[in-house]
C-alpha positions, 0 to 999 in steps of 0.5 A, a space after each residue: 858056661 853055669 857050674 851045676 852041682 849034682 850026683 845021681 844020688 839026688 834023684 831019690 825016689 819020692 815018698 808018700 809024706 813029701 812026694 816033691 821033695 825027693 822026686 822034683 830032683 830029676 825033673 829039675 836035673 831034665 830042664 836044665 840039661 836042655 840047656 845044652 852047653 851053657 851049663 858045666 856039669 859037676 859031680 860032688 863029693 860026699 861030705 867026710 863025716 868029720 865036718 858032718 860032726 863038725 856042725 852036727 852031734 855025732 851020735 846023730 851024725 852015727 845014726 844017720 850013715 848007720 840007719 837007725 835013726 829013731 822013730 821020733 825023729 823020722 817022724 819030725 823029718 817027715 819020711 823015713 832016713 834010708 840008705 839011700 836018703 843017708 847017701 843022697 843027705 851026704 852028697 848034697 851036704 858036699 854038694 853045697 860045699 863045692 858048689 861055694 868053692 866054685 862060686 869063688 871061682 866062677 862068681 855064681 854056682 848052683 847046687 840042684 838040691 840043699 837048702 835044708 836049713 831046718 835040720 838041727 844039730 842033733 836031729 833032721 826036721 822039716 824034710 831036712 836030714 843034714 843042714 848042708 848050709 850049716 856044715 858047708 859054711 862052716 867049712 868053707 870057714 874053717 878050712 880057710 877058704 873063706 873068713 867072711 861068709 853070709 848065709 842068706 835064706 829067702 824059703 817062706 820057713 824061718 831057716 831055724 837049724 842054719 841060725 842055731 847051728 852058725 850062732 856063735 860061729 866065727 865069720 859066718 852070718 845068716 839071713 832069713 826073709 819068711 812068713 812069720 807066721 809059718 813053720 816053725 812055730 818057734 824061730 830060731 834066731 838068724 843076724 837078721 830075720 826079716 819076718 812078714 805077714 801072710 799075703 804079703 805080695 811081690 812089691 811089698 816082699 822085693 821092698 823089705 828084701 833089699 831095705 834090710 839085706 843090702 845094708 846087712 851086705 855092708 856091714 857083714 862084708 862077705 867074701 861068699 853068699 850061700 843062697 837059699 833059694 827056695 821058692 815055696 814064696 809063690 802064692 800057690 804053694 802048699 806050705 807056703 803063705 806068702 804071694 808073690 808071682 813068678 814074677 816076683 820069683 824071677 825079679 828076686 834072684 835078679 835083686 839079690 844077683 844085683 846086689 852081691 854083683 855090685 859088691 862083688 860078691 861070689 853066690 852059691 846057690 841051692 833049691 831048698 822049698 818048693 811044695 805041690 801037687 804039680 812037681 813039675 811046675 816046682 821044679 820048672 821054678 827052681 830051673 828058673 831061680 838057677 837060670 836067672 841067678 847064673 844068667 845075672 853073673 854071666 851078664 857082668 863081664 858081657 
């Protein structure tokens, strides 16, 4: 069975500025539930405050938990940080850490939220409140679960927050393949960045991904991959600038899984970005990503 990490707090009411980001999780949950006994549902605890403060500024964590994030930071995030959003954010971070732990036991596990790669030390940004990838990575290494970990970010936007928060931390490397001219305007420096021109399609994208990620895996030799499987490289995405087809997204997950499986590396995925009016279609792309990755890992022993 594929371990699926989910918490009821993930499913929050949509908001005007980013209606897909807080409503797609319920649709994704329902699509995955339809898979029945193929999936094993696991509920995370909220990430303890001490681990949040190991990555984010303690003053910012206090603002989030106490629901007093300043208006200028909320503008940068893109929505108000209410009590429900704060609870959701802490559980999402806990969910990505738990998915990482489960992946080590099962080969693959998925968090049905997360991928909040724009959140920085002292503020959220770009629809991201807390950086689940960075916090989970730091905790997994510092608590001794793994010695070497790689964050692989295939969202259409560069993982600037993850790159900056993980920079200089022993045992953690970061990889981002993204549209060069997309948000954020000021990029951070990942261990390896692959910036693609607008309109890059399936063949060129997949070639660039394999030619860059394979040697990095061989160099870093991670014991675990945290994978930001954003679906916004899809050509019809409202905030994307690349031109992948739905078949191209499936090929991307198949490729990432193959590269990891060939090297015996467990993988935990998060959902990442996906934007547009058709929330059901976005949720379906996320579900397909999770099932494609899960099926690839299940096939290892079949």
